[in-house]
N, C-alpha and C positions, 0 to 999 in steps of 0.2 A: 617439329618433327614432320608433320604432314607437309610443311613448305619444302623441307629437305627432300622428301620423298618425292613431291611433285617435280622438284628441280633435276634431280636424278633420272626421273622418267623421261623428263624433256630431253636431257642430254643424251641418254641412250638412244630415244627414237630419232633424234635430230642427226646423231651419228650414223644410224642405220640409213636414213635418208640419203646423206651425203655419201656413203659406201656405195649405195646402190647407183646413184647418179654417176658417180666416178667409174663404175664398171664398164669395161669395154662392151661394145655391142656384141651380142650372140651371134656365132657363125652359124650356118646351116650345114647341109652336106646332102645327101640323096634323100628326096622326098617323094613318098607315094602320092603323086599328083592326083590320080584318079583311080578308083577302083570299081570295075564292073562285073556284074554276074550275069551268067547267061540265063536267059528266061525259059528255055526249055532244055531238058536233060538230053544228051546224046544217046546212041543206041544202047550204051553200057548203064544207062541211068544216072550218069555224072554231069555235073555242071560246070562249066568252064569260069574260073575266077581269074580276071586279067588285072594286072597292077601296072599302070603307066608310071614310070619313075623318072624323075627329073635330077639332074645335077646342079645345082646353084651356082650363081655368078662368083662366089668367093672361094670355090675349092676345085680341086681336079682329082681324077680317078686314075689311078696307076694300077699296073699288074699287081694281083693279090689284094687288092681293096674289094670290100664285099659289102652286101646288106642281108639282114635276115628278117624273115616274117615268123613271128611266134604263133605258136598253137593253132596252126592250121588243120582243122580236124578233116581228114580224108579217108578215114576208115582203112587205113593201111595200103592205099595206092601208091604211096611212096611218090617217087618222081614219074610214074607212068602216064603219058600223054602232056607232060610238061613241055612248054615251048618258051623260047626266049631269044633276043638278038644273039648274033653270032659273037664269039669270044667271051660269053658268059657261061660258067659252068655251074650247074645245079647240084647241091648235096642236101641231104636231109639228116638231121639229129634229134634226138629226144630232148637234148639239153643242149642250149647255145647254137650256134656259134655267136658269141657275144663281144662286142668291143670292150675294152677297159674303160672303167669309170661310167658305165651305163648299167641300170638296174632295171631290166624289163621283168614283167611277170613272166614267168616260164614255168608251165605245168608239165613235169617230167612224163606225163602219160600221153601228151599230145604232140604230134611231130612239129619241129620248126623247118623253115626251108630257106637255105642260104644260097645266094647267087653270088660266085667270085668271078671278078674280071681277069681274063687270061689273055687280053689283047697285047700287041707288041708296042703301042704307044698310048701315052697318056690322054685322057678325055677331059677337056677343060669346059668348065660351065660357062654361060647358061645354056642347057640344051637338055632335050629329053634322051633318056637313053633307050626309050623304047618300051614296048609292052612285054610283060613277062606272065605266063599263064600257067595256072595248077587247075588239077581237076579235082573235084570233090563231089560225093554223093549227096551233099547237103547244100541247101540255098538259104538258110537262115543266117543272117549276119550278126556280128558281135563285135565290139571293139577289142583290139589286141595291140601289141607293141611291134613297132618296126626300128630297127637300129641299123646304122651305117658306120663304115670305117673308111675315111678317104683322107686327102691331104689340102691343107689351106694354101691358097695361092701366095698369099702376102709373106708367109715365112716358111714354107713348106714342112710345118709341123703336122702332125697326124690330127685329125678332126673326127671325134667319136661322137654320134648324135643319136638320140632316141626320140621318137614321135608316135603317134597313134594312126592305125590302120584298121581296116576292116577285114574279118576272117569268117569262114563257116563254122557252125556248130552244129551239133546233131540235132538239136531242137531249139526253137525260139526260147531265149532266156536260159539256156542250160549251160552256160559257161561256167565251170566249177571254180571257185576261189581255190588257190594253193592253200596247202595245211598251215603254211605260215600266216595267211590271212586269219584263219580261225583261231590261231594261237594268239595273235595281236588283238583280236575281237574280245577274246575271253579274257585277256589281260586288262583290256580298256573297261570291261563292265564294272569292277570294282571301283575305279577311279571316277566313272560316271555317278556311280552310287554316292561316292564321298563328295563329289561337287554339288549333287541335288541336296545332300543333307546339310552341307555347309550353307547352302542359298536359304535353306528354311531357318 
C-alpha cells in the first residue's frame, strides 16, 4: 500500500514537472519600470508620484490598449495635476478597469487610475513609454497591483498581464485588505486548527 502511494506521488509530481518544463515562456507587456516619489510637497501639500512605464520587446501597444494602477490613495484629487505622454488619456474609477484573466486586489473605496493609448500608430517594444505622474497628499508607499492590456508581436493575440507596483497610502502600513481577504482568513482558521490537531 505504501509502495503504491509513493509510486503515485512520484508519477504525479513527475507529470507536473514535465508540464512546467513544456509550458511556453511567459510573455510580458507593460511594466512599471521605476516609481519615484517627490521628496517635498507642492504648494497644495501634494506629492508627485511618477511611473516610468516600459513596453517589452515581445508586445506592441495599439489604440485602445491600456494599463491600470490600483488603489492609488489621493484623497479625492482624482486626475487633478496628473501628467503623461501625448496620446495617453487618463481616467479614474473605483473599480477596474481590469483586463480579462487578471485578478488584482481592488479596494472599491480607493481610486484606480487607467491610462489608455489614443495614438494613431502602434508602439512596438522594447522601449519606454515615458513618465506618467499623479498627485497625492500622501508619501507613504505600499505594494499594489498594476495590470496592462496589449498585443503579442508573434501572433497578434491580446496579452493581459499583472505585476506589482508602489502606491501611496494614508499612513504607513495602512493599506486595508479587501473584505474577501477577511472572509478567506476566517475560513482558513478552522482548517489551521484541524491541521494542528492532526499533527498532535
